[in-house]
C-alpha positions, -999 to +999 in steps of 0.1 A: -228-157+415-224-142+374-227-108+388-193-116+418-182-126+386-178-102+362-154-077+392-122-100+387-109-084+365-072-099+339-048-084+365-070-105+398-060-135+378-024-129+374-023-124+411-040-155+418-016-175+398+011-161+409+006-173+440-010-200+430+018-215+417+054-201+443+023-207+472+047-178+487+029-141+492+067-129+493+077-148+464+045-139+447+051-103+447+088-104+439+078-118+408+047-091+402+066-064+419+035-056+440+036-051+477+025-078+499+000-060+519-015-050+484-012-082+467-030-099+500-061-081+496-065-086+464-064-120+476-093-117+495-111-100+463-110-125+442-116-148+471-148-122+474-160-130+440-156-159+434-173-169+471-153-200+482-118-198+499-093-204+476-058-207+499-056-218+530-027-197+550-008-202+583+029-187+588+049-216+578+029-220+542+006-213+515-011-240+497-046-246+476-079-260+487-096-275+466-113-245+450-089-231+443-067-260+429-101-261+399-098-229+397-067-223+389-068-248+366-095-229+340-077-197+354-044-213+340-061-216+302-084-181+305-051-165+305-037-188+281-066-175+261-049-141+267-015-147+259-033-163+227-049-140+216-025-107+228-005-121+203-022-122+174-032-086+174+006-080+178+016-101+144-018-089+130-006-052+133+031-070+121+021-079+086+001-050+086+035-027+090+058-051+071+039-056+040+032-044+010+020-055-025+024-025-056+010-030-086+023-014-115+033-011-155+066-014-149+073-011-192+054+023-188+068+031-151+073+066-142+105+074-122+094+089-090+074+052-081+111+036-092+129+061-065+100+056-045+108+017-038+144+020-041+138+045-011+115+020+006+135-005+007+161+014+022+141+030+050+122-008+056+148-033+047+131-057+070+096-054+049+081-077+026+078-058-004+059-078-035+057-059-065+034-075-097+041-061-129+007-055-143-011-035-170-032-003-163-069-025-171-052-053-145-044-025-115-076-019-115-087-052-111-066-064-083-075-022-060-111-039-064-104-071-056-079-061-028-048-083-039-028-048-041-029-021-022-016+005-043-015+009-080+001+036-108-026+055-128-034+088-146-057+106-132-085+102-155-091+066-144-106+081-109-135+067-122-121+030-109-147+030-079-160+049-054-140+033-025-107+045-044-082+071-035-059+085-058-033+109-045-015+129-075+020+128-074+034+133-105+030+153-134+039+137-175+036+163-205+027+140-239+051+143-267+048+135-306+078+110-316+082+115-352+111+106-380+133+130-387+122+137-420+087+135-415+073+171-426+063+178-389+094+174-375+113+214-386+086+229-359+095+235-328+061+220-312+025+207-326-010+206-320-029+178-315-052+182-340-022+190-363-029+150-363-055+137-369-050+121-406-018+106-395-006+067-396-011+067-360+016+037-340+001+022-313+012-013-291-005-041-296-018-068-274-042-069-236+000-054-226-009-026-243-040-025-243-049-001-211-023+025-229-036+026-263-071+032-246-051+060-227-041+075-262-074+074-279-092+089-248-067+120-251-074+125-287-117+125-284-110+146-249-090+174-259-099+172-297-131+154-304-115+131-331-110+094-323-075+079-348-084+061-379-052+047-394-036+032-369-003+002-372+004-017-342+040-030-329+045-052-303+062-030-285+074+002-271+104-003-288+094-017-318+062+016-319+100+041-321+121+018-346+084+020-371+082+056-359+118+060-374+117+043-406+091+072-412+053+044-406+034+071-387+033+088-351+035+081-319+022+097-282+041+094-254+045+110-220+077+124-213+086+101-190+087+073-219+101+093-248+134+079-264+165+100-256+183+120-284+183+098-321+193+104-351+164+093-366+136+102-341+119+136-332+108+141-295+082+174-299+062+189-270+018+185-279+006+227-274-025+212-266-032+188-240-031+193-206+003+175-189-015+145-168-012+141-133-005+108-120-016+092-092-010+071-067-042+048-063-055+028-033-088+017-011-100+041+016-106+012+038-077-005+031-038+014+044-018-004+068+013+012+080+039+000+052+014+020+024+008+049+043+046+054+054+051+050+009+027+074+007+043+098+020+080+091+001+057+100-028+047+131-017+087+141-001+093+132-035+063+158-050+072+179-028+111+193-049+095+194-074+070+215-063+096+242-051+114+238-083+087+244-108+077+271-085+113+291-088 
C-alpha cells in the first residue's frame, strides 16, 4: 500500500475532494475546469492507488462508500495543511519583501543615505522601514547579530567579518576646520603632517567613539602619528564652537563640515585620500527590500561618477 500511495499527487486529492463535496462529477468538473471524462479517469486512478472503491456511481447519483468517507476526512486535513504551508510561505516572502531595517549614525549621515531612504519610501509606500540610530561600533555589532539589514561605515571597517559585504556608494573628502584667526587659515589647503603638534578637537562620549577612532586611524595610517593634545566636546556643534574661538583644530568629512561662517575656515587636506563610504550587509541575508535599496544607492552613485568624468 505505501508504494501505491507514492503515486498520489496533490491534484488527485483535489479532484477527489471536489467530487466528494459536490457528489457530482459534472459540478466538480465545472469547479475544477477539467473535462468530465478526464476527471472520471483521475478518480479511477486514485481508487487504483488506494486500492479500494471510494464512490458508488449510478446514472442517478454519486455517493461515498464507507472507505471513501474515511478517505475524505483525511484528505480534507491534508489539503488544509497544504494551504497552511502555502500561506506560510507567501507570508514569509511578503515579510521579507516588505521589511527593511537600516542602521546609521544619523548625526553624521551622508546625504546619499538620506536621499536613498526618501526614494525608498516613495517607491514602496507599504514597506515596513525601520531606521535605527547607531554609532559605527554599534552598527558593526548589529550587523553581526542580524538586528539590521544594512549599515553605513567607511571602507576601513571592511574587517568587520567575512560574512559582510561592503558596497561603496559614495566618497568623502576630509577637511580641516579652524578658526579664521588661526595661522593655518591663511592657506588654501593643508597637509595632515602639519597638524601633529596642534591641539585636536574631538567629540566625546560613546556616541562619537566610532568617529573619534576613525580620525585617529587616519592620522596613523597616512602620517604615522597619533594626536597627542586632544580636547573633547560633547557634540559636533561643541567641537565647531571650540574651533571658532581658537581652542584647536578638527577634522571632518566634507558632508559634515559646516557651511560658510565668518568665524571658521574650511581647508581641504591634501595628503588624505578620499574615504569610501560603504553600505555593509550580510552576504547570507539579502531580502528583496534590501536589494531594492542597494539598487537605489547605485543609481545615486552613477550620476556622480558621470559628473566626475565630465
